[in-house]
N, C-alpha and C positions, 0 to 999 in steps of 0.2 A: 718752788725758785731756789739754784742752791746758794749756799751763801759759806760767809769766808768768814774767820775766828781771826783776829786782828788785832795788832795794840799800837798802832801811829800807821796817819799816810801824812808824808812832809816834802818840802824839798830841799834838799841839799849837793854838798861838792860830791858829787863818787870818791871816795880817798883812798881806796884799792882796785888794785888790776890792774886790767889790760885795757878799761875806759878810764884812768887817775884821770879828775880836774874836771870833768864830765857836770856840766847841770843837767840833776837828772829829779824825778820824784821818788820816792820809796815807801812803801810798800811792805812796813813791818805786821809779818803774823805772826804768828801766836805760838807755844809749843814745841819739842824737842824729844826727842828720840836718845836720845845723849845726854850725855852731863858733864860738861869739859872744868878739869877746875879752872881754868885763866880766860871760863866764859863771860863775854863784857855785856853781854845784853839776856844778865838772867830775867831782868823784868819784863823780858817774851816768851820768856822759858818755864818759872817754875813758877806752880800754880796754887805760890801764895801771892801770886800777884794779880790774879783771872780779878778779882773787880776793878784790872784797869783794863782789859779786855772788852772787847764790841765782838757782838755776832752781827751781821747783817746781811744781806742779802746782794747776791754782785750786780746786782740791777743799782743797788745806792753805792756799794764803793765805786761804784765807775762815773756814779756822778758826779762824787765827793773829789774821786783822779782829776778827772775830765775838765772841773769846775777847776782847781790849783795849776794845775798842770797850763793850761790857758792858753792850746796852742801857741804855748812856746817854748816849753821842755818839753824836750823830742828822744830821749831815754831814761826807760820804765825801772826801777832796780825793785823787783821780788826777793826780802831775804826774810829772816826769821832772829831766833827759835830756827826751824828747819820747815821751808814753806814744801817741800814734796810729801810733807802730811799731810796733806790739802788738795793732791793736784789736782782730781776730778774738777775743783772748784775752780785752779790757777789756768784749767784749758779751759772751763768755758769763760772768763775772762780777757783769758790771753784772744780769745779768739775777734772778740770786738776789740779790746786797746792794740793792737796789732797793724792794727791801718789806722793809730792817734800815733804810737810814737816809734821813731825811725830806729831802734833797738831795745831790745827788752833784755836785761840779764838777772837769768836767777841765782843768786847763794846757795850750796846745797851740803853739807857733810861728806856728803859722794857714800850712804851707806841704802839710799830707798834708789828705786828705776826712776830716770828722770827721759824714759822713750817715747811717752803719752806724747810730750809738747817737741821730738827734736822736728814734726813737721811741721812748726811755728817761728823756725831758724832760731832759737831765742840761742843766748849766752851761757853758755854754763859757766858760773865760779865753783868751783870746786873740791873744797877745802877736807879733802881727808887729814884727818886726826892723827895725830903722831906718839908714841908714851908718853909726852910733856903733855898729853891732854888728864890724864889719873885712867882712862879705858882702859879695858883690855882690847888687843887687838883682834882678837874673833867677834867684837861688836863694830869697833872704828872701821875694820880695812873689811869690807863686803867683795872679793874678787871676782865675782859677777858682775856688780855693777859696776867697779871702778874701770871694766873693758868696755863697757859700755861705754858709759860715756869719754874714755880714752880715743876710742870710735868714733866719734862725734865729732864735726871739725870745728864746731864753733864751743868748744871747749878750753877751761884752761887748766890747770892746778897749783892751789895759791895754799904753802904749806906755812906755817903758824913757827917759826924755827927763831932756839934764843943762844944754843952755841955752835959749835961744829959736830958735836953727837948729834943735833938734832939731823945738820945736814946730810950728815952721813946714815942718817933713817930714810931720809927723804932719796937719798943718789940708790939705797938697797930698795925703795921700792918703785922706782925710775928703772931702776934693772926687771923687777920682778914683772910688773907692767907692759915696758914695752914702751915707756912716757919719753916721746921726743924734746930734747931742749929746753926748745918756743915754747913748750908747753906748762913750762913748769918755774914757780912766781915762789921765790924765798920774800914772806913777809913778819917781819919783825914782833916777837912776843912784849908787847905791852898791854901797860892797862893807862898809865896817864904820860903825858909830854916829859917830862923827867927819865924814863923808864923807858921811852923809846928814842929818846936824844943820846943815852947810854948805851943801846945791846946795836940801835941801829947799823951807826960806820960799821963797825965786827961785820953784821948780817950781808952787807953791801958790798965790804972786798970776798967772806964766802961764795956770794953770786956770782959776783966774779972771777973768781979764780976756779969754779966749776961750772963757768960759761949757761950759766942757769939767770931768768929774770931776777929783778929786787924790785919788791914792793912797797911805796911807803906806805903809812897809815896818816896821811892832812886831815883825816877827821881827831886827831891825840894832835899830831902838830904844829897846827893853829887852833885847839879848842872849838874846831867846829862842829856841830851839835848830828 
């Protein structure tokens, strides 16, 4: 029986992206292939937190998810860490849960192929990392993978930005990979509510002036788990 390593399963409101505000069930998987300077989920990434992670067979995880959703929550979000490190297990999980949830979102950094899951009509929120992440470009920008996601109709690209310099970097990536404007979301870099309030207005203006979408961060704005 296949297993998944995860940090937590919980219900909350989707705070970001195209389904902002939607009541959702979250499965936060553990482990990541990047080490971003602004990572806000280090507890699901760094090996020092391994004691807080669980490894369980997929059928046990499905039982927990279905019990918690109680047939009332119809949006499932698989996040991390980097979920696609465990893509085989995710595929098995989704093959059953796609009959329970109306929409399934997967958060990913866009460095690992998600093609194995395209046939299940899941939504991908691809957060390609910029230089502000502290990672080298050849590690965070994988052209073949970005092209795969860009060709998939249920993909959005969600960029974490703090200023105009970051937005200019987004524009360069948009040109390089021919990403449509309506697929791009600018999201303010912030770890706390005060930081969000300080940067969000400027990022909103930059999104408007460049004809991009804007993603708020409701979990920070309203202190939601």
